[in-house]
Residue frames relative to the residue before (quaternion, step in Angstrom):
aa qw qx qy qz dx dy dz
M 1.0000 0.0000 0.0000 0.0000 0.00 0.00 0.00
D 0.5682 0.5848 -0.3842 0.4331 3.62 1.19 -0.42
N 0.6808 0.5279 -0.2551 0.4391 3.31 0.98 -1.13
L 0.5812 0.5889 -0.2957 0.4774 3.40 1.11 -0.80
A 0.6877 0.4942 -0.2261 0.4813 3.62 0.80 -1.31
R 0.6857 0.4751 -0.3172 0.4510 3.57 0.93 -0.98
T 0.6208 0.5551 -0.3343 0.4413 3.66 1.00 -0.77
H 0.6527 0.5029 -0.2957 0.4834 3.52 1.06 -0.99
T 0.6408 0.5443 -0.3267 0.4317 3.57 0.93 -0.58
E 0.6582 0.5507 -0.2928 0.4217 3.37 1.02 -1.00
V 0.7537 0.4232 -0.1774 0.4704 3.58 0.87 -1.05
A 0.4696 0.6481 -0.4688 0.3739 3.62 1.20 -0.08
A 0.0497 0.7857 -0.6103 0.0878 3.38 -1.16 1.14
V 0.2629 -0.7359 0.5966 0.1829 3.44 -1.28 0.20
T 0.2356 -0.7913 0.5621 0.0488 3.48 -0.73 1.24
E 0.2148 0.7237 -0.6497 0.0897 3.45 -1.17 0.81
S 0.5296 -0.6162 0.4927 0.3114 3.60 -1.24 0.57
G 0.0916 0.7655 -0.6333 0.0680 3.42 -1.42 0.45
Q 0.4806 -0.6667 0.4981 0.2765 3.60 -1.39 0.10
V 0.4054 -0.6819 0.5508 0.2595 3.55 -0.96 0.69
L 0.2820 -0.7774 0.5555 0.0863 3.43 -0.87 1.39
M 0.7684 -0.0887 0.1585 0.6136 3.56 0.86 -1.00
L 0.3834 -0.6723 0.6051 0.1868 3.48 -1.60 0.47
E 0.0167 -0.7629 0.6462 0.0141 3.50 -0.87 0.90
G 0.7813 -0.2831 0.0823 0.5501 3.52 0.02 1.46
P 0.8412 -0.1061 0.0620 0.5265 3.69 -0.53 -1.01
R 0.6464 0.5307 -0.2859 0.4678 3.49 1.34 -0.39
A 0.2082 -0.7234 0.6446 0.1335 3.49 -1.57 0.39
V 0.2793 -0.7217 0.6098 0.1712 3.36 -1.04 1.06
V 0.0652 -0.8304 0.5516 -0.0437 3.44 -0.63 1.40
R 0.2488 -0.7176 0.6311 0.1576 3.61 -1.03 0.88
T 0.3460 -0.7758 0.5130 0.1238 3.55 -0.53 1.39
K 0.6848 -0.4729 0.3922 0.3920 3.55 -1.35 0.33
S 0.6569 0.5211 -0.2893 0.4618 3.57 1.05 -0.89
G 0.6414 -0.5412 0.3749 0.3939 3.71 1.14 -0.39
S 0.6420 0.5399 -0.3204 0.4400 3.50 1.22 -0.54
T 0.2908 -0.7382 0.5868 0.1617 3.43 -1.34 0.50
T 0.0259 -0.8032 0.5885 -0.0890 3.48 -1.04 1.29
T 0.3576 -0.7154 0.5723 0.1810 3.42 -1.15 0.73
A 0.0070 0.8530 -0.5136 0.0924 3.54 -0.42 1.17
R 0.3156 -0.7347 0.5483 0.2450 3.54 -1.02 0.70
R 0.5276 -0.6336 0.4453 0.3491 3.52 -1.21 0.32
A 0.4542 -0.7172 0.4673 0.2469 3.46 -0.71 1.25
A 0.6259 -0.5814 0.3804 0.3544 3.65 -1.17 0.64
S 0.6545 0.5007 -0.3050 0.4774 3.57 1.25 -0.46
C 0.6001 0.5492 -0.3709 0.4480 3.55 1.21 -0.30
L 0.1315 -0.8381 0.5149 0.1234 3.67 0.07 0.95
L 0.6581 0.4830 -0.3212 0.4800 3.60 1.16 -0.67
A 0.3732 -0.7484 0.5087 0.2046 3.58 -0.85 1.07
P 0.5014 -0.6768 0.4718 0.2605 3.60 -0.76 1.11
E 0.0119 -0.7703 0.6355 0.0508 3.52 -1.19 0.58
V 0.7005 -0.4557 0.3444 0.4279 3.51 -1.35 0.50
G 0.7932 0.2777 -0.2378 0.4870 3.55 -0.97 0.99
D 0.5195 0.6483 -0.4212 0.3640 3.55 1.10 -0.09
R 0.2848 -0.6725 0.6327 0.2574 3.71 -1.12 0.51
V 0.0178 -0.7925 0.6080 -0.0447 3.52 -0.79 1.22
L 0.4305 -0.6087 0.6078 0.2733 3.42 -1.60 0.19
V 0.0718 -0.8225 0.5642 0.0035 3.55 -0.63 1.08
A 0.1893 -0.7749 0.5954 0.0961 3.60 -0.93 0.92
T 0.0388 -0.8211 0.5694 -0.0115 3.60 -0.53 1.03
T 0.2729 -0.7813 0.5373 0.1623 3.63 -0.83 0.99
E 0.7347 -0.4494 0.2983 0.4114 3.48 -1.48 0.34
D 0.7081 0.4679 -0.2674 0.4563 3.68 1.12 -0.55
G 0.6240 -0.5890 0.3087 0.4104 3.52 1.40 0.32
Q 0.4895 0.6534 -0.4414 0.3723 3.67 1.19 -0.01
G 0.0559 -0.8220 0.5664 0.0198 3.58 -0.82 0.78
W 0.0834 -0.7547 0.6479 0.0605 3.60 -1.12 0.74
V 0.3481 -0.6289 0.6419 0.2670 3.47 -1.44 0.43
V 0.1908 -0.7953 0.5696 0.0809 3.56 -0.50 1.25
A 0.8286 -0.0056 0.0221 0.5594 3.70 0.96 -0.43
V 0.3118 -0.6630 0.6416 0.2270 3.55 -1.37 0.55
L 0.2164 -0.8223 0.5191 0.0865 3.52 -0.49 1.24
E 0.8361 -0.0782 0.0088 0.5430 3.58 0.98 -0.52
R 0.0325 0.7844 -0.6156 0.0678 3.46 -1.07 0.80
G 0.6759 -0.5509 0.3330 0.3588 3.52 -1.20 0.76
A 0.4672 -0.6848 0.4284 0.3595 3.75 -0.68 0.55
T 0.6439 0.5111 -0.3346 0.4607 3.69 0.99 -0.46
R 0.6230 0.5597 -0.3530 0.4171 3.66 1.10 -0.38
E 0.5156 -0.6354 0.4828 0.3120 3.59 -1.11 0.79
A 0.2351 -0.7270 0.6275 0.1499 3.55 -1.18 0.63
T 0.0889 -0.7939 0.6015 -0.0088 3.54 -0.79 1.13
I 0.2460 -0.7187 0.6435 0.0946 3.45 -1.10 1.04
D 0.0513 -0.8278 0.5572 -0.0406 3.57 -0.26 1.33
L 0.0506 0.7848 -0.6100 0.0974 3.55 -0.73 1.13
E 0.3079 -0.7355 0.5848 0.1489 3.49 -1.18 0.80
G 0.7925 0.2368 -0.2234 0.5156 3.71 -1.19 0.78
D 0.7312 -0.4258 0.3065 0.4360 3.39 -1.45 -0.10
V 0.2043 -0.7780 0.5899 0.0708 3.62 -1.18 0.91
A 0.0267 -0.7917 0.6096 0.0311 3.59 -1.00 0.68
V 0.1780 -0.7309 0.6523 0.0933 3.52 -0.87 1.02
R 0.0120 -0.8161 0.5771 -0.0287 3.60 -0.68 1.11
V 0.0908 -0.7838 0.6135 0.0314 3.53 -0.86 1.08
T 0.3306 -0.7933 0.4767 0.1846 3.66 -0.25 1.21
N 0.7878 -0.0231 0.0530 0.6132 3.58 0.79 -0.85
G 0.6495 0.4158 -0.3562 0.5277 3.52 -0.68 1.19
K 0.5076 -0.6103 0.5444 0.2712 3.41 -1.79 -0.24
L 0.3339 -0.6843 0.6106 0.2178 3.44 -1.36 0.40
R 0.0105 -0.8283 0.5582 -0.0474 3.32 -0.82 1.14
L 0.1439 -0.7973 0.5805 0.0813 3.67 -0.76 1.00
V 0.0453 -0.8235 0.5619 -0.0644 3.64 -0.51 1.28
A 0.1209 0.7805 -0.6039 0.1067 3.57 -0.77 1.13
Q 0.4394 -0.7136 0.4736 0.2711 3.52 -0.88 0.91
E 0.7795 0.3626 -0.1807 0.4777 3.71 0.86 -0.75
G 0.7075 -0.4583 0.2241 0.4890 3.60 1.24 -0.06
I 0.3129 -0.7180 0.6066 0.1365 3.60 -1.40 0.26
D 0.0956 -0.7757 0.6236 -0.0159 3.53 -0.87 1.28
L 0.1325 -0.7316 0.6679 0.0330 3.63 -1.17 1.00
L 0.0143 0.7959 -0.5947 0.1126 3.31 -0.52 1.36
T 0.1981 0.7519 -0.6073 0.1632 3.55 -0.90 1.05
G 0.4559 -0.6689 0.5399 0.2306 3.54 -1.21 0.74
K 0.7756 0.2817 -0.2088 0.5249 3.62 1.01 -0.13
D 0.8361 -0.2389 0.1405 0.4734 3.62 -1.12 -0.68
V 0.1557 -0.7104 0.6759 0.1194 3.48 -1.53 0.29
S 0.0338 -0.8336 0.5487 -0.0543 3.45 -0.28 1.33
V 0.0183 -0.7540 0.6566 0.0051 3.74 -0.88 1.06
T 0.0069 -0.7587 0.6499 -0.0438 3.45 -1.02 1.13
S 0.2222 0.7919 -0.5440 0.1663 3.51 -0.71 1.09
G 0.5811 -0.5527 0.4368 0.4074 3.75 -1.07 0.24
T 0.7907 0.0342 0.0162 0.6111 3.63 1.10 -0.80
F 0.1097 -0.7544 0.6454 0.0489 3.62 -0.88 0.96
R 0.0368 0.7473 -0.6629 0.0271 3.54 -1.13 1.06
L 0.0205 -0.7639 0.6450 0.0055 3.42 -1.20 0.67
T 0.0454 -0.7950 0.6033 -0.0436 3.52 -0.83 1.29
A 0.2257 0.7970 -0.5456 0.1271 3.45 -0.90 0.87
A 0.5146 -0.6491 0.4287 0.3607 3.62 -0.94 0.63
V 0.7952 0.0127 -0.0401 0.6049 3.60 1.04 -0.69
G 0.0603 -0.8374 0.5428 0.0247 3.53 -0.89 0.81
T 0.1126 -0.8006 0.5879 0.0279 3.53 -0.97 0.75
V 0.0094 0.8183 -0.5739 0.0293 3.69 -0.60 0.86
V 0.0009 -0.7953 0.6032 -0.0603 3.60 -0.56 1.23
V 0.0965 0.7852 -0.5978 0.1298 3.49 -0.39 1.32
D 0.4255 -0.6871 0.5238 0.2692 3.71 -0.97 0.80
Q 0.7745 -0.0098 0.0295 0.6319 3.63 1.00 -0.85
L 0.1095 -0.8053 0.5820 -0.0289 3.49 -0.97 1.12
A 0.0164 0.7787 -0.6266 -0.0259 3.59 -0.68 0.80
Y 0.0413 -0.8110 0.5820 0.0431 3.63 -0.93 0.78
L 0.1088 -0.8159 0.5659 -0.0467 3.50 -0.64 1.17
G 0.3420 0.7386 -0.5000 0.2958 3.65 -0.31 1.15
R 0.6284 -0.5582 0.4619 0.2832 3.40 -1.50 0.48
A 0.7841 -0.0811 0.1149 0.6045 3.60 0.95 -1.04
A 0.0978 -0.7445 0.6586 0.0492 3.53 -1.32 0.63
S 0.0382 0.7875 -0.6150 0.0140 3.59 -0.95 0.82
A 0.0288 -0.8078 0.5862 -0.0546 3.54 -0.82 1.01
E 0.0447 -0.7891 0.6126 0.0115 3.60 -0.99 0.96
V 0.0777 0.7946 -0.5762 0.1748 3.50 -0.32 1.43
A 0.5037 -0.6533 0.5138 0.2356 3.41 -1.39 0.84
K 0.8109 -0.0939 0.0629 0.5742 3.55 1.06 -0.67
L 0.1228 -0.7992 0.5878 -0.0246 3.61 -0.65 1.22
K 0.0067 0.7812 -0.6241 -0.0089 3.52 -1.13 0.78
L 0.0924 -0.8245 0.5583 0.0043 3.59 -0.84 0.91
W 0.0247 0.7574 -0.6525 0.0062 3.58 -0.79 0.96
A 0.1100 0.7822 -0.5882 0.1736 3.47 -0.82 1.20
T 0.4073 -0.6416 0.5767 0.2998 3.73 -1.11 0.68
S 0.8213 -0.0071 0.0010 0.5705 3.76 0.69 -0.61
F 0.0165 -0.7741 0.6326 0.0173 3.44 -1.17 0.92
D 0.0341 -0.7930 0.6073 -0.0353 3.61 -0.69 1.10
S 0.0468 0.7837 -0.6189 0.0243 3.66 -1.13 0.75
V 0.1617 -0.7333 0.6573 0.0642 3.56 -1.05 0.76
L 0.0954 0.8022 -0.5776 0.1174 3.73 -0.31 1.06
E 0.4861 -0.6267 0.5547 0.2515 3.36 -1.48 0.57
R 0.7601 -0.0845 0.0938 0.6374 3.54 1.04 -0.91
L 0.0881 -0.7673 0.6352 0.0040 3.56 -1.18 0.88
S 0.0311 0.7747 -0.6296 0.0499 3.47 -0.77 1.16
S 0.1051 0.7733 -0.6250 0.0165 3.61 -1.15 0.63
K 0.1697 -0.7669 0.6166 0.0535 3.43 -1.20 0.82
V 0.0801 0.8004 -0.5868 0.0923 3.61 -0.42 1.08
K 0.4872 -0.6454 0.5059 0.3002 3.49 -1.25 0.39
R 0.7565 -0.0498 0.0225 0.6517 3.57 0.95 -0.73
S 0.1772 -0.7643 0.6201 0.0036 3.56 -1.24 1.08
Y 0.0694 0.7709 -0.6312 0.0505 3.62 -0.89 0.96
R 0.0250 0.7800 -0.6225 0.0593 3.48 -0.83 1.07
T 0.1496 -0.7491 0.6427 0.0588 3.61 -1.16 0.76
V 0.0029 -0.7379 0.6748 -0.0084 3.67 -0.71 0.96
E 0.3134 -0.7783 0.5194 0.1621 3.63 -0.58 1.30
E 0.7846 0.2734 -0.1608 0.5328 3.83 0.85 -0.68
L 0.8391 -0.2442 0.2272 0.4297 3.61 -0.09 -1.25
E 0.0850 -0.8126 0.5755 -0.0357 3.44 -0.94 1.01
Q 0.1127 -0.8324 0.5408 -0.0449 3.46 -0.52 1.47
L 0.0511 -0.7627 0.6442 0.0274 3.71 -0.96 0.67
R 0.0099 0.7679 -0.6401 0.0231 3.41 -1.03 1.00
A 0.1200 0.7643 -0.5951 0.2175 3.61 -0.53 1.27
E 0.5457 -0.6072 0.4997 0.2895 3.47 -1.46 0.84
R 0.7723 -0.0213 0.0379 0.6338 3.62 1.18 -0.78
I 0.1138 -0.7513 0.6483 0.0469 3.47 -0.96 0.89
D 0.0104 -0.7687 0.6390 -0.0267 3.75 -1.00 0.96
W 0.0482 -0.7678 0.6374 -0.0435 3.52 -0.53 1.32
A 0.0527 0.7884 -0.6123 0.0281 3.56 -1.08 0.88
A 0.0396 -0.7394 0.6721 0.0023 3.64 -0.86 0.93
R 0.4760 -0.6409 0.5569 0.2293 3.46 -1.26 0.95
K 0.8063 0.2229 -0.1284 0.5327 3.49 0.85 -0.65
N 0.8223 -0.1596 0.0933 0.5381 3.77 -0.43 -1.07
L 0.0717 -0.7409 0.6579 0.1144 3.49 -1.25 0.61
S 0.1679 -0.8409 0.5135 -0.0334 3.54 -0.55 1.37
L 0.0007 -0.7960 0.6052 0.0123 3.63 -0.65 0.98
R 0.1147 0.7959 -0.5924 0.0498 3.73 -0.42 0.88
G 0.1628 0.7462 -0.6305 0.1387 3.47 -1.43 0.77
E 0.6432 -0.5329 0.4035 0.3735 3.53 -1.14 0.54
N 0.7447 0.0290 0.0008 0.6667 3.53 1.31 -0.98
T 0.1358 -0.7659 0.6283 0.0139 3.69 -0.78 1.05
L 0.0058 0.7953 -0.6046 0.0450 3.53 -0.67 1.11
L 0.0081 0.7896 -0.6135 -0.0024 3.57 -0.73 0.99
T 0.0423 0.8013 -0.5912 0.0819 3.66 -0.50 1.14
A 0.1004 -0.7502 0.6535 -0.0036 3.29 -1.20 1.19
K 0.4840 -0.6602 0.5108 0.2626 3.57 -1.12 0.68
S 0.8268 0.2019 -0.0812 0.5187 3.55 0.81 -1.10
L 0.8150 0.0000 0.0993 0.5709 3.60 0.71 -1.11
A 0.0843 -0.7202 0.6883 0.0227 3.52 -1.17 0.82
K 0.0742 0.8085 -0.5826 0.0365 3.67 -0.47 0.88
M 0.1026 -0.7265 0.6778 0.0484 3.54 -1.48 0.72
D 0.0670 0.7980 -0.5921 0.0899 3.49 -0.61 1.04
A 0.3410 0.6933 -0.5821 0.2536 3.53 -0.80 1.09
E 0.6424 -0.5389 0.3791 0.3914 3.53 -1.23 0.56
Q 0.7889 0.0870 -0.0278 0.6078 3.69 1.05 -0.63
I 0.0509 -0.7916 0.6088 0.0096 3.55 -0.96 0.98
H 0.1217 -0.7713 0.6247 0.0114 3.65 -0.52 1.13
I 0.0469 0.7430 -0.6664 0.0416 3.53 -0.97 0.95
G 0.7928 0.2456 -0.2606 0.4931 3.54 -0.95 1.08
């Protein structure tokens, strides 16, 4: 019975509202409605960090310790900050977690951002991705775009097989183009045109020209 009484005495507290006058590190100096001034720490359950001018609810124990248990009122134009220490986990047992903001959402961190899900979807009217180094590991990738532009200083690819099907293809090489292959097979259903200031055809074993008509000169 003595232990129960002692525990009840230790947690007994008086709560009253007040206004935050100043902040002293993790503590807030609050003038209560009764006119007294108390220094209170933010309670663990009070996620919103108090700011100067806020109307708060303060709990004061018999030994003089005070805690800000809730922020009751703040100006609409002032930013609200949820300030937590240590690792934080938000768990939803049944249902979805949705973040909705009218003006935008910013994710800022000095270290890693990790997203793990069964399906990942990203929908936006305009998108910009700036990455210093990018690595993609996957079994398959598929993209459907109406227009695609790529500016790069260097582009390297190592592939087992490359297939492309286009209706029209235009390519401009300002300086040098080289092709190394074991076999090359070009087929045109109509005309095949090769033009150059100097054209050299060299074969080690056999050079053959076959056509119904051959015009030279």
